[in-house]
N, C-alpha and C positions, 0 to 999 in steps of 0.2 A: 405630361402637357397635353392637352387636346385640342384640335384646330378649331376653330369657329362656325362649322358647321356640326362637328360633334355637340361641340356645347349648345348649341341652339337646338337639338334634337332633344338631349337629355333634358333641355330645360323645359320644353313644351309638353314632352310625355311622362314625363318627372317630377315635374317642377312643384306639382302642388303636397310634394311629401320629403321630396330630395333636395339637399343644398350643397354646400361645398363649405370648408373649414376655411371662411377667411371673413372676416371684419371690422369693419370702419371701426379706427383706433378709440379707446375708452377718449369718454373729455375730463372732466371734473371729479364728478362721480364714474363706480366700475361697471354699469349701470348702462353709462351715456353712449349712443352709438348702435347698440349693439341690433336694433332692428333697419339700421340705415343699410336696405338693400341698393343704393348708387355704388357701391360698390362692385356688381353685379352686370354693369354696364359699359360694356364694349367701348363705347365712343368715348365715357369718360374717367375710364380707366385703361388706360392703351395695353398695361402691362400684366391683365388680369390671368392669359391666355395661361403665359407662362407660371403662375404661382401655381395652377391647379393641376392635383395627382391624383387622377383615379385610381393608381396601382394600391393606394391606402385608401380602406373603406372603413371610414366610421358609422358603426348600427345602431338604433337606438330598437326600441320595444315599440311603438306605437302614438301616434299622435292624442296629446292629451285633451283635445281640444280643435274643432274645427277650424284650420284656420281659411283665413280669408283668400279669397283666389287670388293671391300675388304669388305669381312664382319665385320659387328658392327660397319662401320666408320661412320656414322649420328650422330649427335649430337659431334662430335670431328675433325671437319674441323680445320684445320692447316691453312688456307690460313688468309693472315692479314685482309681482309675487315668482318672476320668471329666473332661471335660474344658468339660460345660457350664454349668461357673461362669462360663468365659470369656465365653461368651454373656451369660449376667446384667449381666457389669460392663461391656463394653459395650457396651449396649446402654440401661445406665441412666440415666434421665434424659435419653434421646435422642426422637424421634420418634416411632423404630420400638418404642416400651415397650408392649406389648400385641397386637404384631403377630402375625398366625396362623400356625403352624410345621406343617408337613409334611413326610413325604419323598416325595420324584419317583416310587419305585419303593418300590412297597407289601407287605408282606411277606413279606421276602428278606432272612432275618439271614444277613448275612456283613461280617465284621469290615475285612478287606480289600478298599477299594476296585478295585484293579487286579482281585479277582475279579471282583466286579460289571461291571465294565466291559467284561471279556474274554468273561462269561457275555451282555450284551446285543449284541457283537459276532456272535456265536453262534445269538441268537435274537432275531431281529427282530420278530417279531411280540406279541413281551413287552412289548419299550418303548414299541411301539404302543399295547396293552392300557393298560400303565400311566399312558400321556400321555393316553388316554380317561376315566382316573377319578381324573387332576389336573383336568381338563378339568371333569368330574361334580363334583367338591369345587369346583371354583370356581363352578360353577354352583351350588351348596347352599347357599356361602355367600351368595348373593345378589349377587354384584360383576363389574360387567360390566369397569373396566378396572382391574384391580388391580397393584401395584407390587412384580413379584418377584424377590428378593433372594436367591441361589445359595449356598449356602456351598462355595466352592471349584471347582477348573476342570472337572472330570468333573460335577458338576450343573450348570453352567452350558452344558456341551456339549452334553448331553441336553435341556437347554429349549431354546435355541435351536434347535437338530434341529428340535423341534416343535413349537416358538409364537413364533420369531421375528418373526415378522408380526402374532403377536395380541396381546403383552404386549410391555411395558416391563419388562427384563430388567437387573440388575445382579447384578456375580458380585464378590463378597468375599471373603476369605481363610477359610479353612476354621478352626473353632475347635480342631482338634487340630491344628495346626500346633505346630513348637518355638516357642516363644515365652511372654513373660509375659501376664500380662494386663491391663496395663499398655500393652505393644507392640500385640496384640490390636485395643482399644479405638484406639488410634491411626491400625492400618490400617484397622478397617471404618468410623472418622469421615471419613477421607478420600474414601473412597469413596462412602460414602451423605451429604457435605458436612455435616453439622452439628459442633458446639463453633467 
């Protein structure tokens, strides 16, 4: 749990690429309400701070497209082609609901992960700078020994390369992988050992 001052600080400093693993309930369709950011309004969601768990950090690679300047919108994409709803389904009711979410590569919008990885191979200082920023982000959360969960192989590779001796790092499949939300939840719960 974090307090309101810390929540607002994190939202202001990192909110353009970070968020929390909390979503509004789905409606009739699985993707309904995934982009409803009113859940982060403390005035309307009095129990929000009790749900947040910065000791667990879910990490994506990068933003696939520039996010409209709405804080905490990453991982809450309401577009029909977005797969963020699978994360909601996979984590609902689990100990990982409320985890902090961020990208390891900041402010680098690219849909093709292969192009991101290719760029990192040609610009090693860029990766090192992003690793430094991630470390700063963890420090700003006030966490000393977080559990870090990578969305997919590429993120895990970067995290292992830069933090393998510093943090406990797990790898789960990427939520955009082909398959149903039920299959994704099963895969994630097998790795993270819940259900």
